[in-house]
C-alpha positions as YAML, in Angstrom:
chain: A
units: angstrom
residues:
- id: 1
  name: MET
  ca: [19.68, 16.57, 48.94]
- id: 2
  name: LYS
  ca: [19.72, 18.48, 45.66]
- id: 3
  name: LEU
  ca: [20.69, 15.37, 43.74]
- id: 4
  name: GLN
  ca: [17.86, 13.44, 45.40]
- id: 5
  name: ASN
  ca: [15.35, 16.14, 44.45]
- id: 6
  name: ILE
  ca: [16.57, 16.12, 40.85]
- id: 7
  name: ASP
  ca: [16.33, 12.35, 40.79]
- id: 8
  name: LEU
  ca: [12.74, 12.44, 42.10]
- id: 9
  name: ARG
  ca: [11.74, 15.00, 39.49]
- id: 10
  name: LEU
  ca: [13.21, 12.86, 36.72]
- id: 11
  name: GLN
  ca: [11.31, 9.80, 37.99]
- id: 12
  name: LYS
  ca: [8.04, 11.76, 37.97]
- id: 13
  name: LYS
  ca: [8.68, 12.92, 34.40]
- id: 14
  name: LEU
  ca: [9.39, 9.36, 33.27]
- id: 15
  name: GLN
  ca: [6.22, 8.16, 34.96]
- id: 16
  name: ASN
  ca: [4.22, 10.85, 33.16]
- id: 17
  name: ILE
  ca: [5.78, 9.88, 29.84]
- id: 18
  name: ASN
  ca: [4.98, 6.21, 30.39]
- id: 19
  name: THR
  ca: [1.30, 7.00, 30.92]
- id: 20
  name: PHE
  ca: [0.96, 7.88, 27.23]
- id: 21
  name: VAL
  ca: [0.10, 4.78, 25.21]
- id: 22
  name: TYR
  ca: [-0.51, 4.66, 21.46]
- id: 23
  name: ALA
  ca: [-4.06, 3.59, 20.61]
- id: 24
  name: ARG
  ca: [-2.81, 2.03, 17.40]
- id: 25
  name: PRO
  ca: [0.61, 1.24, 15.86]
- id: 26
  name: SER
  ca: [2.42, 3.86, 13.79]
- id: 27
  name: ILE
  ca: [2.17, 3.99, 10.00]
- id: 28
  name: SER
  ca: [5.76, 2.80, 9.67]
- id: 29
  name: ALA
  ca: [5.07, -0.24, 11.90]
- id: 30
  name: VAL
  ca: [1.90, -1.09, 9.97]
- id: 31
  name: SER
  ca: [3.72, -0.70, 6.63]
- id: 32
  name: LEU
  ca: [6.51, -3.02, 7.72]
- id: 33
  name: ARG
  ca: [3.92, -5.56, 8.88]
- id: 34
  name: ILE
  ca: [2.07, -5.42, 5.55]
- id: 35
  name: LEU
  ca: [5.34, -5.82, 3.66]
- id: 36
  name: ILE
  ca: [6.23, -8.94, 5.67]
- id: 37
  name: LEU
  ca: [2.77, -10.45, 5.10]
- id: 38
  name: LEU
  ca: [3.03, -9.82, 1.37]
- id: 39
  name: MET
  ca: [6.52, -11.33, 1.28]
- id: 40
  name: ILE
  ca: [5.15, -14.54, 2.82]
- id: 41
  name: GLN
  ca: [2.81, -14.82, -0.14]
- id: 42
  name: VAL
  ca: [5.70, -14.12, -2.52]
- id: 43
  name: VAL
  ca: [7.63, -16.98, -0.89]
- id: 44
  name: MET
  ca: [4.61, -19.23, -1.47]
- id: 45
  name: LEU
  ca: [4.59, -18.20, -5.13]
- id: 46
  name: PHE
  ca: [8.25, -19.16, -5.34]
- id: 47
  name: LEU
  ca: [7.67, -22.50, -3.60]
- id: 48
  name: THR
  ca: [4.84, -23.30, -6.01]
- id: 49
  name: LYS
  ca: [7.18, -22.49, -8.92]
- id: 50
  name: SER
  ca: [5.12, -19.49, -10.03]
- id: 51
  name: TYR
  ca: [8.26, -17.74, -11.16]
- id: 52
  name: ASN
  ca: [6.52, -15.47, -13.67]
- id: 53
  name: SER
  ca: [4.38, -14.03, -10.88]
- id: 54
  name: VAL
  ca: [7.43, -13.51, -8.68]
- id: 55
  name: ILE
  ca: [9.24, -11.71, -11.51]
- id: 56
  name: LEU
  ca: [6.17, -9.56, -12.24]
- id: 57
  name: ILE
  ca: [5.77, -8.55, -8.59]
- id: 58
  name: GLY
  ca: [9.49, -7.82, -8.39]
- id: 59
  name: THR
  ca: [9.18, -5.62, -11.49]
- id: 60
  name: THR
  ca: [6.27, -3.56, -10.14]
- id: 61
  name: ALA
  ca: [8.06, -3.32, -6.77]
- id: 62
  name: LEU
  ca: [11.07, -1.95, -8.68]
- id: 63
  name: GLY
  ca: [8.75, 0.62, -10.25]
- id: 64
  name: GLY
  ca: [7.72, 1.59, -6.73]
- id: 65
  name: VAL
  ca: [11.37, 1.86, -5.65]
- id: 66
  name: ALA
  ca: [12.08, 4.19, -8.60]
- id: 67
  name: VAL
  ca: [9.16, 6.45, -7.68]
- id: 68
  name: ALA
  ca: [10.08, 6.37, -3.98]
- id: 69
  name: SER
  ca: [13.64, 7.42, -4.86]
- id: 70
  name: VAL
  ca: [12.43, 10.36, -6.94]
- id: 71
  name: ASN
  ca: [9.94, 11.30, -4.22]
- id: 72
  name: PHE
  ca: [12.67, 11.22, -1.58]
- id: 73
  name: LEU
  ca: [15.04, 13.36, -3.64]
- id: 74
  name: ILE
  ca: [12.36, 15.98, -4.24]
- id: 75
  name: TYR
  ca: [10.52, 16.12, -0.90]
- id: 76
  name: HIS
  ca: [12.97, 14.44, 1.55]
- id: 77
  name: GLU
  ca: [10.08, 12.59, 3.21]
- id: 78
  name: LYS
  ca: [10.30, 10.12, 6.07]
- id: 79
  name: PRO
  ca: [11.32, 6.49, 5.45]
- id: 80
  name: PHE
  ca: [7.79, 5.12, 5.96]
- id: 81
  name: GLN
  ca: [6.66, 7.10, 2.90]
- id: 82
  name: PHE
  ca: [9.37, 5.33, 0.89]
- id: 83
  name: LEU
  ca: [8.14, 1.97, 2.17]
- id: 84
  name: ASN
  ca: [4.49, 2.72, 1.40]
- id: 85
  name: ILE
  ca: [5.25, 3.55, -2.22]
- id: 86
  name: ILE
  ca: [7.07, 0.23, -2.61]
- id: 87
  name: ILE
  ca: [4.12, -1.59, -1.03]
- id: 88
  name: GLN
  ca: [1.79, 0.07, -3.53]
- id: 89
  name: GLY
  ca: [4.02, -1.19, -6.33]
- id: 90
  name: ILE
  ca: [3.84, -4.72, -4.88]
- id: 91
  name: PHE
  ca: [0.04, -4.51, -4.67]
- id: 92
  name: ILE
  ca: [-0.10, -3.73, -8.39]
- id: 93
  name: GLY
  ca: [1.98, -6.80, -9.20]
- id: 94
  name: PHE
  ca: [-0.26, -8.99, -7.06]
- id: 95
  name: LEU
  ca: [-3.34, -7.88, -9.01]
- id: 96
  name: LEU
  ca: [-1.87, -8.50, -12.47]
- id: 97
  name: PRO
  ca: [-1.92, -11.88, -14.24]
- id: 98
  name: GLN
  ca: [1.44, -13.67, -14.39]
- id: 99
  name: SER
  ca: [1.49, -13.49, -18.21]
- id: 100
  name: PHE
  ca: [1.28, -9.69, -18.25]
- id: 101
  name: PRO
  ca: [4.35, -8.10, -19.97]
- id: 102
  name: VAL
  ca: [6.82, -7.04, -17.29]
- id: 103
  name: VAL
  ca: [8.07, -3.97, -19.16]
- id: 104
  name: VAL
  ca: [4.53, -2.64, -19.57]
- id: 105
  name: ALA
  ca: [3.81, -3.43, -15.91]
- id: 106
  name: PHE
  ca: [6.89, -1.46, -14.85]
- id: 107
  name: PHE
  ca: [5.93, 1.66, -16.79]
- id: 108
  name: ILE
  ca: [2.29, 1.52, -15.67]
- id: 109
  name: THR
  ca: [3.46, 1.24, -12.07]
- id: 110
  name: PHE
  ca: [6.07, 3.96, -12.43]
- id: 111
  name: PHE
  ca: [3.88, 6.56, -14.13]
- id: 112
  name: THR
  ca: [0.73, 6.03, -12.05]
- id: 113
  name: LEU
  ca: [2.64, 6.16, -8.77]
- id: 114
  name: MET
  ca: [4.79, 9.07, -9.99]
- id: 115
  name: ILE
  ca: [1.76, 11.15, -10.96]
- id: 116
  name: SER
  ca: [0.01, 10.30, -7.70]
- id: 117
  name: ARG
  ca: [2.88, 10.70, -5.23]
- id: 118
  name: CYS
  ca: [5.06, 13.37, -6.84]
- id: 119
  name: ILE
  ca: [2.61, 15.55, -8.80]
- id: 120
  name: LEU
  ca: [-1.07, 15.29, -7.77]
- id: 121
  name: PHE
  ca: [-1.49, 14.14, -4.18]
- id: 122
  name: LYS
  ca: [2.08, 14.08, -2.80]
- id: 123
  name: SER
  ca: [0.99, 12.06, 0.24]
- id: 124
  name: VAL
  ca: [0.18, 8.58, 1.47]
- id: 125
  name: ASN
  ca: [-3.32, 9.92, 2.24]
- id: 126
  name: CYS
  ca: [-4.97, 9.90, -1.17]
- id: 127
  name: TRP
  ca: [-8.75, 9.77, -1.73]
- id: 128
  name: ILE
  ca: [-8.39, 7.08, -4.39]
- id: 129
  name: ASN
  ca: [-6.47, 3.81, -4.27]
- id: 130
  name: ILE
  ca: [-3.85, 4.42, -6.93]
- id: 131
  name: CYS
  ca: [-2.93, 0.71, -7.08]
- id: 132
  name: CYS
  ca: [-6.42, -0.06, -8.40]
- id: 133
  name: VAL
  ca: [-6.11, 2.78, -10.91]
- id: 134
  name: ALA
  ca: [-2.89, 1.20, -12.22]
- id: 135
  name: VAL
  ca: [-4.56, -2.22, -12.53]
- id: 136
  name: MET
  ca: [-7.53, -0.65, -14.32]
- id: 137
  name: ILE
  ca: [-5.11, 0.96, -16.81]
- id: 138
  name: ALA
  ca: [-3.39, -2.41, -17.26]
- id: 139
  name: TRP
  ca: [-6.82, -3.97, -17.92]
- id: 140
  name: PHE
  ca: [-7.54, -1.55, -20.76]
- id: 141
  name: ILE
  ca: [-4.04, -1.89, -22.23]
- id: 142
  name: GLY
  ca: [-3.68, -5.67, -21.93]
- id: 143
  name: ARG
  ca: [-7.17, -7.11, -21.55]
- id: 144
  name: LYS
  ca: [-6.11, -10.27, -23.40]
- id: 145
  name: TYR
  ca: [-3.69, -11.20, -20.60]
- id: 146
  name: PHE
  ca: [-6.40, -11.28, -17.93]
- id: 147
  name: PRO
  ca: [-8.37, -14.49, -17.39]
- id: 148
  name: ASP
  ca: [-12.07, -14.68, -18.25]
- id: 149
  name: PHE
  ca: [-14.86, -15.44, -15.81]
- id: 150
  name: MET
  ca: [-14.40, -19.07, -14.83]
- id: 151
  name: ILE
  ca: [-18.03, -19.65, -13.94]
- id: 152
  name: THR
  ca: [-20.66, -19.98, -16.68]
- id: 153
  name: LYS
  ca: [-24.30, -18.92, -16.61]
- id: 154
  name: ASP
  ca: [-25.34, -22.57, -16.37]
- id: 155
  name: LEU
  ca: [-23.19, -23.12, -13.28]
- id: 156
  name: ILE
  ca: [-24.30, -19.90, -11.58]
- id: 157
  name: SER
  ca: [-27.88, -21.12, -11.51]
- id: 158
  name: LEU
  ca: [-26.86, -24.25, -9.58]
- id: 159
  name: LYS
  ca: [-26.72, -24.57, -5.82]
- id: 160
  name: ASN
  ca: [-23.11, -24.95, -4.58]
- id: 161
  name: SER
  ca: [-21.65, -24.15, -7.98]
- id: 162
  name: SER
  ca: [-18.14, -24.27, -6.49]
- id: 163
  name: VAL
  ca: [-18.54, -28.02, -5.96]
- id: 164
  name: TYR
  ca: [-19.29, -28.54, -9.65]
- id: 165
  name: MET
  ca: [-16.31, -26.39, -10.62]
- id: 166
  name: ILE
  ca: [-14.02, -28.40, -8.35]
- id: 167
  name: GLN
  ca: [-15.33, -31.65, -9.76]
- id: 168
  name: ASN
  ca: [-14.83, -30.58, -13.38]
- id: 169
  name: GLY
  ca: [-11.23, -29.52, -12.71]
- id: 170
  name: SER
  ca: [-11.62, -25.73, -12.67]
- id: 171
  name: PHE
  ca: [-9.78, -25.72, -9.34]
- id: 172
  name: PRO
  ca: [-7.02, -28.15, -8.30]
- id: 173
  name: ILE
  ca: [-7.43, -30.70, -5.52]
- id: 174
  name: TYR
  ca: [-4.23, -31.26, -3.54]
- id: 175
  name: SER
  ca: [-3.13, -34.56, -2.04]
- id: 176
  name: PHE
  ca: [-3.61, -33.42, 1.57]
- id: 177
  name: ASP
  ca: [-7.21, -32.35, 0.93]
- id: 178
  name: SER
  ca: [-8.94, -35.68, 1.63]
- id: 179
  name: THR
  ca: [-7.12, -36.21, 4.94]
- id: 180
  name: ILE
  ca: [-7.89, -32.73, 6.29]
- id: 181
  name: THR
  ca: [-11.47, -32.81, 4.98]
- id: 182
  name: ALA
  ca: [-12.12, -36.17, 6.67]
- id: 183
  name: PHE
  ca: [-10.67, -34.88, 9.95]
- id: 184
  name: LEU
  ca: [-12.78, -31.70, 9.88]
- id: 185
  name: ASN
  ca: [-15.95, -33.59, 9.01]
- id: 186
  name: GLU
  ca: [-15.40, -36.09, 11.83]
- id: 187
  name: LYS
  ca: [-14.20, -33.77, 14.58]
- id: 188
  name: LEU
  ca: [-15.87, -30.45, 13.81]
- id: 189
  name: PHE
  ca: [-18.68, -30.42, 11.26]
- id: 190
  name: SER
  ca: [-20.26, -33.61, 12.61]
- id: 191
  name: ILE
  ca: [-21.31, -31.56, 15.65]
- id: 192
  name: PHE
  ca: [-23.53, -29.49, 13.35]
- id: 193
  name: LYS
  ca: [-24.57, -32.59, 11.36]
- id: 194
  name: VAL
  ca: [-23.06, -31.31, 8.13]
- id: 195
  name: THR
  ca: [-20.13, -32.33, 5.95]
- id: 196
  name: ILE
  ca: [-17.94, -30.50, 3.48]
- id: 197
  name: PRO
  ca: [-16.93, -32.11, 0.18]
- id: 198
  name: GLU
  ca: [-13.34, -32.61, -0.92]
- id: 199
  name: GLY
  ca: [-11.86, -29.61, -2.69]
- id: 200
  name: PHE
  ca: [-12.85, -26.81, -0.32]
- id: 201
  name: VAL
  ca: [-9.63, -27.13, 1.67]
- id: 202
  name: SER
  ca: [-7.64, -26.92, -1.57]
- id: 203
  name: LEU
  ca: [-9.68, -23.90, -2.68]
- id: 204
  name: LEU
  ca: [-8.87, -22.20, 0.61]
- id: 205
  name: TRP
  ca: [-5.18, -23.09, 0.34]
- id: 206
  name: ASP
  ca: [-4.43, -22.23, -3.31]
- id: 207
  name: THR
  ca: [-6.87, -21.54, -6.15]
- id: 208
  name: ASN
  ca: [-3.97, -21.69, -8.65]
- id: 209
  name: SER
  ca: [-5.25, -18.50, -10.30]
- id: 210
  name: SER
  ca: [-3.00, -16.67, -12.75]
- id: 211
  name: ILE
  ca: [-3.48, -13.55, -10.58]
- id: 212
  name: PRO
  ca: [-1.41, -13.89, -7.37]
- id: 213
  name: ALA
  ca: [-3.82, -11.91, -5.16]
- id: 214
  name: PHE
  ca: [-6.51, -14.51, -5.87]
- id: 215
  name: ARG
  ca: [-4.52, -17.55, -4.77]
- id: 216
  name: PHE
  ca: [-3.62, -17.98, -1.09]
- id: 217
  name: ASN
  ca: [-6.85, -17.26, 0.75]
- id: 218
  name: LEU
  ca: [-5.75, -18.91, 3.99]
- id: 219
  name: LEU
  ca: [-2.65, -16.69, 4.14]
- id: 220
  name: THR
  ca: [-4.85, -13.66, 3.49]
- id: 221
  name: ILE
  ca: [-7.15, -14.64, 6.36]
- id: 222
  name: ILE
  ca: [-4.12, -14.96, 8.66]
- id: 223
  name: SER
  ca: [-2.95, -11.55, 7.41]
- id: 224
  name: ALA
  ca: [-6.34, -10.10, 8.36]
- id: 225
  name: VAL
  ca: [-5.94, -11.39, 11.92]
- id: 226
  name: VAL
  ca: [-2.48, -9.81, 12.17]
- id: 227
  name: ILE
  ca: [-3.56, -6.47, 10.69]
- id: 228
  name: PHE
  ca: [-6.80, -6.05, 12.61]
- id: 229
  name: ALA
  ca: [-5.65, -7.56, 15.92]
- id: 230
  name: ASP
  ca: [-4.17, -4.36, 17.37]
- id: 231
  name: ASN
  ca: [-6.37, -1.80, 15.62]
- id: 232
  name: ALA
  ca: [-3.87, -1.10, 12.84]
- id: 233
  name: PHE
  ca: [-6.89, -0.75, 10.55]
- id: 234
  name: SER
  ca: [-10.56, -0.71, 11.46]
- id: 235
  name: PHE
  ca: [-12.29, -4.05, 10.98]
- id: 236
  name: ILE
  ca: [-15.69, -2.36, 10.55]
- id: 237
  name: ILE
  ca: [-15.58, -1.67, 6.80]
- id: 238
  name: PRO
  ca: [-14.24, -5.05, 5.61]
- id: 239
  name: THR
  ca: [-16.48, -6.96, 8.03]
- id: 240
  name: LEU
  ca: [-19.62, -5.15, 6.89]
- id: 241
  name: MET
  ca: [-18.56, -5.39, 3.27]
- id: 242
  name: LEU
  ca: [-18.11, -9.17, 3.41]
- id: 243
  name: SER
  ca: [-21.27, -9.66, 5.48]
- id: 244
  name: VAL
  ca: [-23.49, -7.68, 3.11]
- id: 245
  name: TYR
  ca: [-21.86, -9.30, 0.08]
- id: 246
  name: ALA
  ca: [-22.42, -12.76, 1.58]
- id: 247
  name: VAL
  ca: [-26.10, -12.09, 2.29]
- id: 248
  name: LEU
  ca: [-26.74, -10.70, -1.19]
- id: 249
  name: ILE
  ca: [-24.90, -13.59, -2.84]
- id: 250
  name: ARG
  ca: [-26.76, -16.15, -0.78]
- id: 251
  name: LEU
  ca: [-30.21, -14.66, -1.40]
- id: 252
  name: PHE
  ca: [-29.91, -13.32, -4.95]
- id: 253
  name: GLY
  ca: [-26.69, -14.77, -6.38]
- id: 254
  name: THR
  ca: [-28.43, -17.19, -8.74]
- id: 255
  name: ILE
  ca: [-31.88, -15.70, -9.15]
- id: 256
  name: PHE
  ca: [-30.89, -13.49, -12.09]
- id: 257
  name: PHE
  ca: [-29.63, -16.52, -14.01]
- id: 258
  name: GLY
  ca: [-32.63, -18.79, -13.65]
- id: 259
  name: GLY
  ca: [-31.72, -20.13, -10.23]
- id: 260
  name: SER
  ca: [-33.77, -20.20, -7.07]
- id: 261
  name: PHE
  ca: [-33.92, -17.76, -4.19]
- id: 262
  name: ASN
  ca: [-31.46, -18.35, -1.32]
- id: 263
  name: GLN
  ca: [-29.05, -20.77, -2.99]
- id: 264
  name: GLY
  ca: [-26.08, -18.57, -3.95]
- id: 265
  name: ASP
  ca: [-22.56, -19.88, -3.36]
- id: 266
  name: ILE
  ca: [-20.83, -17.72, -0.74]
- id: 267
  name: ILE
  ca: [-17.67, -19.85, -0.73]
- id: 268
  name: LEU
  ca: [-17.10, -19.27, -4.45]
- id: 269
  name: ALA
  ca: [-17.70, -15.54, -4.04]
- id: 270
  name: PHE
  ca: [-15.27, -15.24, -1.12]
- id: 271
  name: LEU
  ca: [-12.44, -17.46, -2.38]
- id: 272
  name: THR
  ca: [-12.23, -16.12, -5.93]
- id: 273
  name: SER
  ca: [-11.93, -12.66, -7.54]
- id: 274
  name: GLY
  ca: [-9.45, -11.53, -4.89]
- id: 275
  name: THR
  ca: [-12.37, -10.76, -2.57]
- id: 276
  name: LEU
  ca: [-10.48, -11.46, 0.66]
- id: 277
  name: PHE
  ca: [-7.24, -9.85, -0.54]
- id: 278
  name: CYS
  ca: [-8.96, -6.59, -1.53]
- id: 279
  name: SER
  ca: [-11.09, -6.45, 1.62]
- id: 280
  name: VAL
  ca: [-8.01, -6.90, 3.82]
- id: 281
  name: PHE
  ca: [-5.38, -4.81, 2.04]
- id: 282
  name: LEU
  ca: [-7.07, -2.36, -0.33]
- id: 283
  name: ILE
  ca: [-10.62, -1.40, 0.67]
- id: 284
  name: GLN
  ca: [-9.45, 1.02, 3.37]
- id: 285
  name: TRP
  ca: [-6.05, 2.26, 2.32]
- id: 286
  name: TYR
  ca: [-4.94, 5.52, 3.94]
- id: 287
  name: GLY
  ca: [-7.24, 8.44, 3.08]
- id: 288
  name: THR
  ca: [-9.93, 6.37, 1.38]
- id: 289
  name: VAL
  ca: [-12.33, 5.91, 4.32]
- id: 290
  name: PRO
  ca: [-14.53, 8.21, 6.43]
- id: 291
  name: ILE
  ca: [-13.28, 9.44, 9.78]
- id: 292
  name: LEU
  ca: [-16.55, 9.01, 11.65]
- id: 293
  name: LEU
  ca: [-17.90, 5.68, 12.83]
- id: 294
  name: SER
  ca: [-21.26, 6.26, 11.13]
- id: 295
  name: GLY
  ca: [-19.50, 6.95, 7.83]
- id: 296
  name: LYS
  ca: [-17.50, 3.72, 8.11]
- id: 297
  name: ILE
  ca: [-20.68, 1.75, 8.72]
- id: 298
  name: ILE
  ca: [-22.39, 3.30, 5.69]
- id: 299
  name: LEU
  ca: [-19.33, 2.77, 3.48]
- id: 300
  name: GLY
  ca: [-18.94, -0.86, 4.60]
- id: 301
  name: ILE
  ca: [-22.56, -1.63, 3.73]
- id: 302
  name: LEU
  ca: [-22.33, 0.12, 0.36]
- id: 303
  name: ALA
  ca: [-19.05, -1.66, -0.43]
- id: 304
  name: GLY
  ca: [-20.83, -5.00, 0.01]
- id: 305
  name: VAL
  ca: [-23.57, -3.86, -2.36]
- id: 306
  name: PHE
  ca: [-21.01, -2.69, -4.91]
- id: 307
  name: ALA
  ca: [-19.14, -6.00, -4.65]
- id: 308
  name: PHE
  ca: [-22.37, -7.87, -5.43]
- id: 309
  name: LEU
  ca: [-23.30, -5.61, -8.36]
- id: 310
  name: VAL
  ca: [-19.81, -5.48, -9.91]
- id: 311
  name: THR
  ca: [-18.13, -8.77, -9.00]
- id: 312
  name: GLY
  ca: [-21.27, -10.89, -8.94]
- id: 313
  name: ALA
  ca: [-21.10, -14.56, -8.00]
- id: 314
  name: GLY
  ca: [-17.29, -14.72, -8.18]
- id: 315
  name: THR
  ca: [-14.35, -15.62, -10.49]
- id: 316
  name: SER
  ca: [-14.19, -12.05, -11.86]
- id: 317
  name: PRO
  ca: [-10.68, -11.02, -13.01]
- id: 318
  name: ILE
  ca: [-11.07, -7.34, -12.08]
- id: 319
  name: GLY
  ca: [-14.44, -6.90, -10.37]
- id: 320
  name: MET
  ca: [-12.99, -6.25, -6.92]
- id: 321
  name: VAL
  ca: [-10.65, -3.59, -8.31]
- id: 322
  name: TYR
  ca: [-13.63, -1.69, -9.66]
- id: 323
  name: THR
  ca: [-15.44, -2.27, -6.36]
- id: 324
  name: VAL
  ca: [-12.60, -0.58, -4.47]
- id: 325
  name: LEU
  ca: [-12.57, 2.38, -6.88]
- id: 326
  name: ILE
  ca: [-16.34, 2.88, -6.70]
- id: 327
  name: THR
  ca: [-16.10, 2.71, -2.90]
- id: 328
  name: ASN
  ca: [-13.38, 5.39, -3.00]
- id: 329
  name: PHE
  ca: [-15.66, 7.74, -4.96]
- id: 330
  name: THR
  ca: [-18.52, 7.04, -2.55]
- id: 331
  name: ASN
  ca: [-16.27, 7.90, 0.39]
- id: 332
  name: ILE
  ca: [-15.82, 11.44, -1.00]
- id: 333
  name: PHE
  ca: [-19.56, 12.11, -0.80]
- id: 334
  name: ILE
  ca: [-19.89, 10.55, 2.65]
- id: 335
  name: ARG
  ca: [-17.05, 12.65, 4.06]
- id: 336
  name: ALA
  ca: [-18.32, 15.83, 2.40]
- id: 337
  name: PHE
  ca: [-21.82, 15.27, 3.80]
- id: 338
  name: GLN
  ca: [-20.56, 14.57, 7.31]
- id: 339
  name: GLU
  ca: [-18.18, 17.53, 7.37]
- id: 340
  name: LYS
  ca: [-21.01, 19.82, 6.27]
- id: 341
  name: ASN
  ca: [-23.77, 18.46, 8.48]
- id: 342
  name: ILE
  ca: [-21.84, 17.29, 11.57]
- id: 343
  name: PRO
  ca: [-19.43, 20.15, 12.39]
- id: 344
  name: ASP
  ca: [-19.03, 19.14, 16.03]
- id: 345
  name: HIS
  ca: [-18.18, 15.41, 16.01]
- id: 346
  name: LYS
  ca: [-15.34, 15.00, 18.48]
- id: 347
  name: ASN
  ca: [-17.16, 12.36, 20.49]
- id: 348
  name: GLU
  ca: [-17.98, 10.30, 17.41]
- id: 349
  name: ILE
  ca: [-14.39, 10.49, 16.18]
- id: 350
  name: LYS
  ca: [-13.28, 8.98, 19.52]
- id: 351
  name: LYS
  ca: [-15.75, 6.12, 19.02]
- id: 352
  name: SER
  ca: [-14.41, 5.43, 15.53]
...
């Protein structure tokens, strides 16, 4: 009888334990997922023979490993902290042009991450995205290695400027493009009585930019589905950011350059400048977003405005990096205001 009673008590305890379910995956699980998604893009760089980019990303990742090792020796932190530092190093490599000197990239990565993780903030939760700070430093040191704006003032004023850029060879057209485009036009877009020109599928697949983060937009979209599917990160900020940016580009994207109202090229804005990559991976890194739902909504809207003002119509080599940094600074004021004026916000935190 005693053994039966003990057994029943154990079963009740196990049932109680099983009732607790995580609302979102752990940081370590999310970090591992991000690392895998980034490695898929690295494999694509290797398959497309972009060996300089692979070497550069490997170098900045090595800088992250060096910092993570020092951080572990000093603070003996958990393994997910080690992994996050390496991921930050990989992010830096993705945002640098393939011609950037690898030695300089290593030291920029090492010192920015070292100062952030071992001296100043000492945590994964930092109010500023240190990867973007490193890229900004690289921009000032090696501006000549970054590409220029691909789009000219004359092209900005045109409707569907991306079509003209594809036609003049600014973006490559791959052999499979015509087959897929014809299929989509016949089976899908014909329902809406529209067609897409050849080149858009190629632009979605690989822009062939010298900056790896700007290249594989389709893979980045798939990454977004994986990351946001189980609430690993909130989809509110990137969704609002892209929506506001799209509206502003469409309405006012050409008007400042002699174009007409409501003819901006959203496709060009989304598929260049690393817009999708930064909105998926960087715009809401740990510690850089408000806690409350209302704050996330405000920040998402403002991020879209900043993207329009800083990155413009697209093809900017560093506009989205500055957009992320400006958004980080804005987040400080939003959080300070909400903490001061909304002291009792437990219900709103649950909603967010």
